N, C-alpha and C positions, 0 to 999 in steps of 0.2 A: 493452527492448521492441523489436519488430521495426523494422528500419531500412528502411522502404518508402516509396515516393513518396506514399502516402496516410496516412502516420503522423500528420500533423497534423489529420487529419479523421476520427479514430476514432469520434467521437460520431455523425457522419453515417453512418459504416459500421454502427454498431449499429442505427440507425434503419432502414437499408436491409435489414440482415440479418434484422430482426424481422418483415419483411413476407413471411411464408411463402406459398409457392404453394399448399400444401394443409393442411387441418385434419383430415384423416382420422385415425381411430383404428383402425389395421388389426390391432393386437395382434400385429404381426410379431415382437415381442420374445418372445412365448410360443411355444416350440417345438411342433411338431406331431408326432404319432405316439407310440408307446409309450416312446421314449427319454425323453420329458419327465416321466414318472412315477417315475423312479428315486429311491430314498430319499436319495441323495447330493445331490440338487438341492433338497431341501426346506428352507425357512427357516420354522419353524413357531412361533417365540416372538418376542416383542418384543425381548428381549435379543439373540437371534440376528440379527434384522433390523438392530438398531443396530450390532452387531459388523460385519456385512457392509457396511453403509453407511460405517463408518469405514474398512474396507478399500477401499471405492470412492474415498474421499478419498486414501488412500495410493497407490492405483493411478493416479489422475489426476495426482497430484503426481510420481510416479516417472517419467513421460514428460517432465517439464519439463527436467531437467538435460541429457539427451541432445539434445533439440531446441535448447536454448540454445547448446550447444557447436557444433552444426552451423551454426546461424544466424549466430553471431558469427565463425565461421571464414570466412564468405563475404564477398568484396569486393562491396559492393552495386553498384558501377559496372560491374563486369565480369559479375556474375551477378544482375541485377535480378529475373529470373523465379524463380530458385531462392530468393532472399531473400523474395520475395512468398509463395511456397508454404510454406516452412518457418515464416515469420513468422505467416502466417494460421492455420496448424495450431496453433502455440504459443498464439496468442490464444484459439482455441476450446478448447484444453485447459484454459486458465485458466477459461474459462466453465464447462466440465464440472466442474472442481474446485468452483466456487461452487455449481453445481446439486447436486452430491453433498452439500455442506454443508447446503444448504437441505433436502434430503431427510432428512438425519440430524436436523437441528433440528426438522423437522416431526413426527417420531415420538418426540420427547422425548430425543434424544441430545445429546451435547456434542462437537462436532468438535475433534480434537486435531491440531495441525500442528507446534507448537514442541516436538518431541520428537526424541531421537536416532534413533528408528526410521524417521523420514522420510528420513534421509541415511546409509544404510549405505555401505560402500565399494563402488566400482565395480570390475569388473563385478558386476552384481546381477540377480536375476530380478524380474519384475513381482510385487508383493506377492500371495502366495497363488495365483499363476498357474503356468502350465506352466514348470517350471524349466529346460527346454531352451532357452528364450528368455532370453538375457543382454542386459542393457542396459549399454552402454559409453559413455564420454565420448570421442568421436572427432570429427575434423573432417568436414565434408561430403564425401561421396564414395560409392563403391560400397558400402563396409561400412555406412555410416550409412543409405543408402537401403534396403538389405536388412533392417536392424534395424527401420526405421520401417514397412516393409511387413509385417513379422511382428507388430509392435505393433497395427497397424490392420487386420489381416487379417479380412475378413468371415467370419462363421460360415456354414457350408453349410446349405442348407434342411433343416429337420428335426433340426438338431443339438440335443443334450440341453442343458438348462439345467445349469450347473455353478457351484455356489457356492464351491467351493474347488478348487484345481488346474485352473482353467479353461484351455481351449485358446485361446479367443478372448474378447475383452472383451464382445462381444455375448452370448455364452453366460453370462457372469457376471451381466450386467444382466438377462438372462432369468430367472435364479434369483431375483434381487431382486424382479422383477415378480411371479413366482409367489408369493413370500412375502407381498408386499403384498396380493395378491388373497385369498390363503388367510386371512390374519389379519383382513382387513376382513370376510370372510364369517363368521369364527368369533367375533371380538370386537366387531365393529361399527366403522364408519369413524371415529366420534368417539373411540373408545378408542385406536385406532391413531395417529391424527393428534392427539396430545395436547400437542404442543410449543407454545412461546410464539411467536405470529405476529410479535412485534416482532424476533425474531432472524432473520427472513428478509431476505436481501439481494435487492434488485430492480433493475430497469433504472436507476433513479435513482442507485444506488450503483455502477453498473458503466459509468460514462460514458466510459472510455477503452479499451474492448475491444469486439470485434465479437460478434455473435450475440444471441440473445434469452434473457435471464435470467428464469426463471420462479419466482415466489414459490409455494411449495408449501403448500397448506392442506387438501388432501384427496386422494382417490384419483385423480380426473381430472387434477389438476395434477401429481401425482406421476408418473403415466403419461406425461404430456406431457414432463416433465423427462427421464425415461428415454429416451423416444423421440428427443428432441433430441440426447442424448449419442450414441446408437447411430447415428442417421441421419447426423450429421456425421462419424462415424468410418468407417462402412462402407456408407453409401448407403441409399436408401429400400427397405424391404421385402426387403432382402438380394438384390435382383435388378436394381438400377439403379446407375449410377455417380453419380447426382445425390443431393444431400442435402436437396432440398426448398426451398432458398433461392435467391435471386438471388446471383450472384457479387458480393461486396461491393466488389471492386476493379474489376470489369468488369461494370457493371449490365446490359449488353446480353446477358450470358451467364448460363446457369444455373450454380449452384455445384456443383463436383465434391466428393464426399466425400474424407476424408483419404487413404484407401487409394489411391484413383484419382488424387489429386493427385500422390502419390509415383510412381505408375505413369507419369504424364505426364513427370516428370523422368527416370525410368529409360529410357523408350522415346523420349523426345525429340519428343513430339507431343501436342497437346491433344485432349481429347474434344470432340466436337460433337454436336448433337442428332441422335438416331438411333443413336449409338454405344451399345454394351452391353458388359458385362464380357467377353462372348465375342468381340466384334469387335475390342476394344481401341480405342485412340484413332486417329482418322483425320483429325483437324483440322490446324490450322496447326502448323508445326514450332516447337519451343522448344529452346534450347541451354543447355548448362552448360559454362563455361570452368573446367576443373579447375586451370588455372594461376592462377586467381583465387581460390584457397582457401588460407588460412593453414594450414601443416602442423603443427597442434597435436599435441603429444605424446599418445599414446594412454593413456587412464586415468591421468592424472597423480595423484600422491599427495603429501601434505605431506612425507613422509619422504624424498622424492627430493632435497630441497635443505635445506641447513643452516639452522636458525633464525637470523634476522637477515640472511640473504642477500636480494638484491633480489626474486628470484622468490618465495621463501617469504613474505616480507613482503607482497607484492602478493596472493598467494593467501590469506593470512590476512585481509587487508582485504576481499577479495571474500566470504569465508566469513562475516565479520561482517555485511556488507550482506545477504547471502542469508538469514541467520538472522533479521535484522531483518524481512525480508519475511515469513518464516514466523510470526514473533511477531505482526506486525500482522494477518496473515490470521486467526490464531487469535483475536485480539481482535475482529476484524470479525465472525467467525462465532459469537462467544459473547457477544453483547449490545451490540456497538458497530458495527453494519453500515456506518455511514458511513465507517469507517476503511478500507473496501475500496478507495476511491479513493486513499487514502494508500499502501496496500500496493502497488497497481499502479503508482502514481507512483514509489515507491522502486525498482521494478524497472528503471526507466530508468538508475539509477546502475550497475546490473549490467553494462549494455552497455559503458560506458566502461571499467569495471574489467576485464571479460573481454577486450575488444579490446586493452587495454594489455598484458595478460598475453601475448596471442597475437602481440605485436610483440617479445617478449623471447626471444632465441635460447636454445634448450635443447640437448640432446645429439642427435647424429646428424642434423643438419639440421632438427630439429623446433623448434617454439617451445613456450613454456610455455602452460599453460591452467588454468582453474579446477578446483579439486578437490572442491567441494561437500561440505566436511567440516562436521559439526555443531559449533557453538560453544556451550558450556554457558551458561545465562543468567547465572550468577555471574561468568563471565569477560567478559560483555558489560556487566555492572554495571547499566546503566540499565534493562534489561528484567526484572530479578529483583525479586520481591516485589509486594505490592499496596498499598504505602503511597502517600500523596498526594505527587505530584512532577510536575515538568514536564521533559520530555526534548527536547533540540534534536536533530532528525534531520539527518544530514549532507545538505546542500543541499536540505533538506525542511522540513516544518512543525515546530511545537511540538506534542508529544503530551502531553496532560494526563491523568494517572492519578488514580484514587481519588475520582472524583466531586467534584472541586473546583468550587464554584459559579462560574458565569460570568454577568456582568451588564454593563450599560453605565453609564458615568458621563459626564456632560456638564459642562464647565466653565462656571460662571456668572461673567459679567463685568459691570462697571459700564457706565454710558453712555459713560464715557471709555475703555472697553476694559481697565480694570484687573481682574486676576484676583482673584475674591472667594472662591469655594468650589467644591466638586464636588457635583453633583446626581445621586443614584443612581437609575437607571431600573429597569425590571422585569427579573427574571432571564431569561436566555436558556435555552431548552430544550437540554439536552445528554444524551449518553449517559454512562455511567460513565467511559469513556475516550473522549476526543475530541481532534481535531487542529485547531489554529489556524494560519491562513495566516502565513507568514513572508516569502514572496516579494513580496507586495503585489499579485499579479495574479489571485488566486482570483475566480471568478465568484460565490462564495457567502460573501464576507467577513462576519464574521471567521473563518469556518471554511475549512479547506483542502479543495480539490476536485481536487487532483492536478495543477493547472496548472504548478506549479514544474518538473515533469518535462518538460512540453512546451516550456517556454521556456528550458530549460537553466540554471535559477537556480544561481548560485554563492553559497552561503551560508557560505563560509569564515569561521570565527570569528576575530575579531581582538582581542576584549576580553582584557585581562590578568587574571590570577588573584590579584594581590596583594590582601591584605585591606584593608578600609576604613581601619583605623587607621594603616596605613603610608602611605596616600595623602592623608589629611586635612590640611587647613590649619586652624589654630585661631585664632579671633579672640575676645578676651575683652571682656566688658562688665561692667556692675554686676549681679551676681546671675545672670549667664548667660554661658556659654562656647559660642560658635557654631563648629561644625565643618563644613567643606565639602570635597567632592571634585569638582573641576570636570569630570573625565572622565565623571561620571554625569549631568550636567545635560542635561535635554531641553528647556529653554527654555519651561517652562510659565509662567514669569514671576510666580509668587507671591512670589519674593524681591525683586522690583523695587519694587512699591508705586507709589502715585500720585505721590509727590514724591521719595522717597529709597529707595535699595536698603538691604537689611539691613546691609551692611557699614558704611554711613554712619550708620545709626541706633544702632549699638552704643554710640557715645559718649554717648547720651542715655538709656541704660537704667537710670540712677538713678530715672527716672520709671517707675513700675510699669506705666502704661498703654502706654508705648513697649515695655517688656519683654514685656508680654502680647501686643502686636501682633506682635512678632518671633516669639514662640513659636507663635502661630496660623498665621502664614505658613509657618513651617518645617513644621508639622504637615500642611499641605496640599501640600508638595513631594512629587510622586508617586514620584520616583526615589530619594528619600533622599539626594540630593546634599548637601542641608543637613540637619544634625541639631544637637542641643544638649544640654548638660549644665548643671547649676546652677553648676558651678565647673570650672576646668581640671582634667582628669584624673578628673572625677566620672563617675558612671554616666550613660550616655546616656538621655534621656527620650524614649520613642517613643509615638506615638498608639496607642490600642487598635484595631487593624485586624483584621478577620476573615480567615481563610484563604479567599482568593478570587482570581479573575482578573477584572479590569475592563477593558472596551474603552473607551478614552478618546476623547472628542470635544472638541475645543477650539472657540474662537470661530469663527463663520461656517461651521460645518459641517466644519472641518478635522479629518481623522482623525488621531489621535495614537497613542500607544504602547499596549501591553498592560501594565496595572498589576498586578503580582503582589504580594499583601499577605499578612500573617500568617505569614511565615516558611516559605512553600511552597518546598521545595528545587528548584533548577534545575540540571540536568546537561547539560554540553556534549556534542556529538556523539561525542567521544572517551571519554566516560564520566567525565571529571573534573568535580567539582562546582564551580559558582560559589559564592562565599561566600553562605551563607544569611542573608538580612536580612529585617527586618520589611516592607520595601517595596523593590521594584526595578521597572524598566521595561524591557520587551523590544521590540525593533524589529519592526514589522509592515509597513513600507513596502518592505523589502528593500534599502534604500540606506544604512543606517547605516555609518559608518566604525568603529564600536565593537561590531560584531555579536558575540553576539546582543543586546546591550544597545542601547537607543535613545540616539541622540545629538542628536535634534532635527532631523535631516535632513528629516523629513516636512513641517516648516514651510517649508523652502527649496523643496521640489518641489511644494508644494500638494497633498499626498496626500489623497485622498478615497475614500470608499466609493461603491458604486452608489447610484442613486436610492432613496428609501424604497420599501419593498415588495420590494426585491431584497437589501438588505444583510443581513437576518436570515435569509434562506432557506438551505436546504440543497439541493444538487443531487444 
């Protein structure tokens, strides 16, 4: 994500950007004159409308890799103004991507992002656009600026709507507006906007980006979404340099549309009130220090370096992260909208990976750079299939797939604070795929809200992968063989008891009451650190636990681990599975020394959730 002075205040940015100066509906998207009636501009079926809105998603995404390369090539200390401009445009292109997905969902479509078509080799054209415009991966400079000006170029007044082979993005969206109006007139608004409203992402799901995210539920909101996309790109009514918002980084100024922001960088001067496209910018000077740009190799490709080399390995790591973003975005736009915060948070990992590449020397005085190559889901392992599973995202949350139930459990203790049992609370409302906080800092625990990215959470996994049987210590009693793996203990204290720990009680297991007491205590051990068989080497006897994730709370309101039961598989960030067991506990305070497993550190640091009324909420 953009490395700007206001990076930590993006939620405030969103609020400021959503306070628009004008609410007019000028229909400036709709071209004037006879050119608008050409048959090539017509979108006259719902299928055609959905196809074009999928193209809109592909179009908005296609701008992201070039903007990211230019952004991360800039030294933010030497080029703060250029970082601010490119970063703000990138953020708003992400907003446009989400708006295009809302539009497609509103008319009953299904946004697709995790596909090879999203990442063809560079150079490449805009999807279904003017093929004379090539998008390249280049560092910031004259070539990048000219490319960005071509991308954001305003359509001339009276330009024809163009649904395919469009010359400007505004003309493409004009064709979509025409199609929406035509189909609403012909079929009725309700028939056109037939999508599931629950699939809409809204401002609550877009907490770490700027701009106003519009939930689309009919023609008026659809036109507002289209207007927002075009205004931010090329200005109000195709005749002004402003986009209708206040400048989110400089609230005392009006915000300049994308095309004119790049003109400011090219011409070295800002626009001020009274300036027009004809006058050009006449405000204060701004500067770009080209010596403060990392000389990234132009359009790098994976084949440029041998597999296993440092650059190839770093590029592969970047591609895996970027495809994880695409996967999360597709999930967010197809029934799990709260994952949008996770997707945008995961983008922060891209910055470190891209900048690390741009510090690696390449040929002819250049540095390496990201290649934006598609990684097939089966090679990512964790993102393939729809089975129930939990995936640990690198330096990010736990993503839970397959509708695994989520609930709370509270430890019941005696008056002497002895652990007695777990009390199950009401289930928590979730989407089919949801994300749980791993860093311990989310404002909507137990759910992830993307905060891990803002705080630079290091979630490096340290837990071993040796199986339970290789680690266990066995202690025999009469009619029971207790097995223990100390590395899994989270100090829930069911094994201690009021007077004696289990280890001391085994000598008295000839007494069936003592033996039964031990079995009950072990059954309540959430991590499975303790287990038992009836005899050494016999089959382990496990309690019958459902496939679920339980948010544990211990005595005095202490927040504990995530209790995974029923053999739900857990995959590490590198795709390797942890041993699947009937019960295991995952860290959610972010401080375990045995990540992703809990080691009881939450007790040492007094980890807690927010006050009641906030802990269960989603932001």
